[in-house]
Each structure stands twice: as structure tokens, then as C-alpha cells.
C-alpha positions in Angstrom: -7.1 -13.5 4.6 -4.7 -16.4 4.8 -2.6 -15.0 2.0 -1.6 -11.8 3.9 1.5 -11.6 6.0 -0.2 -10.0 9.0 -3.6 -8.4 9.8 -1.7 -6.1 12.3 0.8 -3.9 10.3 1.9 -2.0 13.4 3.2 -5.3 14.9 5.0 -6.5 11.7 6.5 -3.0 11.2 8.2 -3.3 14.6 9.7 -6.7 13.7 10.9 -5.6 10.2 12.4 -2.4 11.5 14.2 -4.3 14.2 15.8 -6.6 11.6 16.9 -3.7 9.3 18.9 -0.6 9.7 18.2 1.9 7.0 15.1 1.1 5.0 11.8 2.8 5.6 9.0 0.6 6.9 5.3 1.5 6.6 1.7 0.3 6.9 -0.3 -0.5 3.9 -2.4 0.2 5.7 -4.2 1.3 8.9 -7.9 1.5 8.0 -8.7 4.5 10.0 -12.5 4.0 10.3 -11.8 1.0 12.6 -9.5 3.0 15.0 -9.3 5.8 17.4 -7.0 8.5 15.9 -5.4 9.0 19.3 -4.6 5.2 19.6 -3.1 5.2 16.1 -1.0 8.3 17.0 0.3 6.7 20.1 1.2 3.4 18.4 3.1 5.1 15.5 4.8 7.7 17.7 6.1 4.8 19.7 7.4 3.1 16.5 8.9 6.5 15.5 10.7 6.7 18.8 12.2 3.2 18.4 13.1 3.8 14.7 13.3 7.6 14.1 13.1 8.7 10.5 12.1 5.3 9.2 8.4 4.9 9.9 5.6 5.7 7.4 2.0 5.7 8.6 -0.2 4.7 5.6 -3.9 5.2 6.3 -6.9 4.2 4.3 -10.6 5.0 4.2 -11.9 1.6 3.0 -13.4 -0.8 5.6 -11.5 -3.8 4.2 -12.6 -7.4 4.3 -16.1 -8.7 4.1 -19.2 -7.0 5.5 -19.2 -9.5 8.3 -15.6 -8.7 9.3 -16.3 -5.0 9.0 -19.2 -5.4 11.4 -17.1 -7.5 13.8 -14.5 -4.7 13.9 -17.0 -2.0 14.8 -17.2 -0.9 18.4 -20.7 0.6 18.0 -22.9 -2.1 16.5 -26.2 -0.2 16.5 -28.5 -0.6 13.5 -27.9 2.9 12.3 -25.0 3.1 9.9 -22.4 5.6 11.0 -21.8 8.5 8.7 -18.5 8.7 6.9 -16.3 10.9 9.1 -12.9 10.0 7.6 -11.9 13.6 6.9 -12.6 14.5 10.5 -10.7 11.4 11.7 -7.7 12.2 9.5 -7.7 15.8 10.7 -7.7 14.6 14.3 -4.9 12.1 13.7 -2.7 14.8 12.1 -3.4 17.1 15.0 -2.4 14.5 17.5 0.8 13.7 15.7 1.8 17.3 15.1 0.2 19.3 17.9 -2.2 21.2 15.7 -5.3 21.5 17.8 -6.6 25.0 18.3 -5.8 26.6 21.6 -9.3 26.2 23.0 -9.7 22.6 21.9 -9.8 20.1 24.8 -7.6 17.6 23.0 -4.9 20.2 22.9 -4.2 19.3 26.5 -3.3 15.7 25.6 0.3 14.8 25.2 1.0 11.9 22.9 4.0 9.9 24.2 6.8 9.5 23.5 7.2 13.3 23.1 10.3 13.5 20.9 11.3 15.5 17.8 9.7 14.6 14.5 6.9 12.2 13.8 6.1 9.3 11.4 5.3 10.4 7.9 1.6 10.1 7.1 0.6 8.8 3.6 -2.9 8.6 2.3 -3.6 5.3 0.5 -6.3 4.8 -2.1 -7.4 3.4 -5.4 -9.9 6.1 -6.5 -10.1 9.8 -7.5 -11.7 10.4 -4.1 -8.5 9.5 -2.3 -6.4 11.5 -4.7 -8.5 14.6 -4.0 -8.3 14.0 -0.2 -4.5 13.6 -0.3 -4.2 16.8 -2.3 -6.5 18.7 0.1 -4.6 17.7 3.2 -1.2 18.2 1.5 -0.1 14.6 2.2 2.0 12.2 0.1 -0.2 9.8 -1.8 0.1 6.1 -2.6 -2.2 4.7 -5.4 -3.0 1.0 -5.4 -2.8 0.2 -9.2 -2.8 -3.5 -8.4 -6.3 -3.1 -7.0 -7.8 -1.0 -9.8 -5.6 -0.1 -12.8 -8.2 1.9 -14.7 -8.2 5.3 -12.9 -4.4 5.4 -12.2 -3.4 8.2 -14.5 -6.5 10.3 -13.6 -5.9 9.9 -9.9 -2.2 10.7 -9.9 -2.7 13.7 -12.2 -5.6 14.9 -10.2 -3.5 14.7 -7.0 -0.7 16.7 -8.5 -2.9 19.3 -10.0 -5.0 19.9 -6.9 -2.2 19.5 -4.3 -2.2 22.2 -1.6 1.1 22.7 0.2 0.8 22.1 4.0 3.0 22.0 7.0 3.3 18.2 6.3 4.6 18.6 2.7 5.3 21.6 0.4 5.2 19.6 -2.9 3.3 16.5 -4.0 4.9 13.1 -3.6 3.3 10.0 -5.3 3.8 6.3 -5.2 2.1 3.8 -7.5 1.9 0.2 -6.2 1.5 -2.5 -8.8 2.0 -6.2 -9.4 5.4 -7.2 -10.6 6.7 -10.7 -11.5 10.1 -11.3 -13.0 11.5 -14.6 -14.2 14.3 -15.8 -16.4 11.9 -16.2 -19.4 8.7 -14.5 -20.4 7.0 -17.9 -20.6 8.0 -18.8 -17.0 6.8 -15.4 -15.7 3.4 -15.9 -17.4 3.2 -19.4 -16.0 3.9 -18.1 -12.4 1.4 -15.3 -12.9 -1.4 -17.9 -13.2 -1.5 -18.1 -9.4 -2.2 -14.4 -9.0 -4.9 -14.6 -11.7 -6.8 -17.3 -9.9 -6.2 -15.7 -6.5 -7.8 -12.5 -7.7 -10.8 -14.3 -9.2 -11.3 -16.2 -6.0 -11.2 -13.0 -4.0 -14.0 -11.6 -6.2 -16.0 -14.7 -5.4 -15.5 -14.2 -1.7 -13.0 -17.1 -1.3 -10.2 -15.7 0.9 -7.9 -18.8 1.0 -4.2 -19.0 0.4 -2.5 -18.2 -2.9 -3.2 -21.2 -5.2 -0.5 -23.2 -6.9 0.3 -22.8 -10.5 -1.0 -26.3 -11.2 -4.3 -25.4 -9.5 -4.6 -22.3 -11.6 -3.9 -24.0 -14.9 -6.4 -26.7 -14.1 -9.1 -24.1 -13.3 -8.3 -21.3 -15.8 -6.5 -23.1 -18.7 -3.0 -22.8 -20.0 -1.2 -19.4 -19.7 -1.3 -18.8 -23.4 -5.1 -18.7 -23.2 -5.0 -16.1 -20.4 -2.7 -13.5 -21.9 -5.5 -11.1 -22.7 -5.2 -7.3 -23.0 -6.5 -5.5 -20.0 -8.9 -2.5 -20.3 -6.4 -0.1 -18.8 -3.4 2.0 -19.9 -1.0 -0.2 -17.9 -1.5 -3.8 -16.8 -2.3 -4.7 -13.3 0.7 -7.0 -13.2 4.0 -6.3 -15.1 5.3 -9.9 -15.8 8.2 -11.0 -18.0 11.9 -11.0 -18.2 13.8 -8.4 -16.0 14.5 -6.2 -19.1 10.8 -6.3 -20.1 9.6 -5.4 -16.6 12.2 -2.7 -16.2 11.2 -1.1 -19.4 7.5 -1.2 -18.5 8.1 0.3 -15.1 10.3 3.0 -16.4 7.8 4.1 -19.0 5.0 4.2 -16.5 7.1 6.1 -13.9 8.1 8.7 -16.6 4.6 9.1 -17.9 3.2 9.8 -14.4 6.2 11.7 -13.0 6.3 9.2 -10.1 8.6 9.7 -7.1 8.5 6.0 -6.2 7.1 2.7 -7.3 6.1 -0.1 -5.0 6.0 -3.7 -6.2 3.6 -6.4 -5.0 4.6 -9.9 -6.1 1.9 -12.5 -5.7 3.1 -16.0 -6.4 2.6 -19.3 -4.6 6.3 -20.3 -4.4 8.4 -18.2 -2.0 11.6 -19.0 -3.9 10.0 -17.7 -7.1 9.1 -14.5 -5.2 12.7 -14.0 -4.0 14.0 -14.8 -7.5 11.7 -12.1 -8.9 13.0 -9.5 -6.5 16.6 -10.5 -7.2 16.1 -10.2 -11.0 14.3 -6.9 -10.6 17.1 -5.5 -8.5 19.7 -6.6 -11.0 17.7 -5.0 -13.9 17.8 -1.6 -12.0 21.5 -2.1 -10.9 20.5 -2.1 -7.3 22.8 -3.8 -4.7 22.6 -4.3 -0.9 23.9 -1.4 1.1 25.6 -3.8 3.6 25.6 -7.4 4.5 23.5 -8.3 7.5 25.0 -11.0 9.7 
């Protein structure tokens, strides 16, 4: 997809971590069905060695992309469809990262380099109750993609917390919800900028994977913003858009209702300056400030 920053999160993680000093950097995500668990463990253990305590390995079960791209990513292209072995893959990945293979397992003799203390933190990503149940079963932190499907958000997060089983990875549940956020100086401007995201999403559903359209394109195709401000069939909107105060209040209410540990924002706009302004306004609304000046 032309609109995505990178199809290789492990490469971009290395660059972002090199340009920063304290923030955590993670993948959103590594689609495990396309990978060898050992290779993923080696890659992210290397990142952990370079930037200890700052690397999150977000893994997903979905194939991603179109059926053609999914087929192109497959190593085995036989006619028989491979069975869903994601739980076994995830178990193998965790064992490679944490040395958890049984004593008689042949993979127990494999050393994943660099062999240093600690490991990247593994997060399970998802947008369905299935992923919530899997994260709870494995005792992993969970990130729910509200911006992909906002309808099952409450059910998935509550199911995850209720079914969570403590593990050696984590003793208590930890949940992130990722959602669309767009701040502007006025509500009208925020809704106008949001038109790009609305058309972008419609085009994705139509199989058109081009760049994020301009606001002008979106208005020509969808009509004025006032005609698009419809109520979504979900408890919370896919995108929180408005003034900083409006967005802050929406996010705070959602975080409180779901007992969230963290929220992650996805800002889909055509103009990069508008994206940066949105982040700036959001930070001001929550009284956030840079920890230091980067020269």
C-alpha cells in the first residue's frame, strides 16, 4: 500500500530507535503466518540488543493485503490450503525468545543470538474476539485495532481482561486500543481534514490501494463534510475528530470506560503538516511536553 510508511516494520524500527533515546518502538505488526518464528526471534532479539528495554514485538494472525499478495508471500504454494497453525507458531516464537522449549525438544539446543538478558516484549494484535481470547490464553499484552473495526471493541477488551491467565510473560492484563484521531483548531476544520480518511477507507474496501487522497478529491467524490457527519453503528467512533478539548474528552471517557493502560493514535490525513499539527494540539491538550530537545 502506497499510504503505509513501510512494509518492513523491523527495518523502520531500527531507524526510529536510532533517532530516539527513550521512547518504545514496536511493530504493528509482524504477520506471523508469513514468517519462521526462529527468524522473527533472531531479528527482534537483535533489535533488543541494539536498543534494550525499548523494543515491542507486535504480532498478528491476519494474512494482510490482497489474496494475490498473500499468495506471493507464501513459501509453499501448493494447491492445498495450509491449516491455521498460528497458536503453534506463537508458542514456538515465545519459546525461542524466552528459552521455554521442553528438555527433550530438539529446538531447545538452538541458541538465538545475541544471547543477552531480557527480550523484546511480545504483544498480540487483533481486531476480533478471537485475538482477545488468544492474548488472554497466552498471558500476553493485547492491542486492539479499533480503527479497523470499532464494533467489538468493548467486548474484546473486556473478554481479554476477564479471561486473562497470568504467565511468565505478564502477571496482569495490559491493553492498548488504537484508534483514529484528528485534532484541528476548529471542529469544522477537523471534519474537513477527515474527509481524506473517509475516502481512503472506502477505496480500500473497493480494493484500491493508492495513496491517501486530498481533501479536495474526497469532497468531490463524497460531498461536503456536513453531509458525511453520520452516526456510526458502534459505541465509540472509528475516528475521534474535533478540537483538542473535544478529542481529549472523548479519549478520556473511552479510556476510563475500558480501563485502558494505553491508547495509540492513528492520524490519517493527506497533508503532513496537518498531521503534525494534530499531534501538537493533542499533546497540548494532555499537557505533554518533550523530555528533551534533540539536536
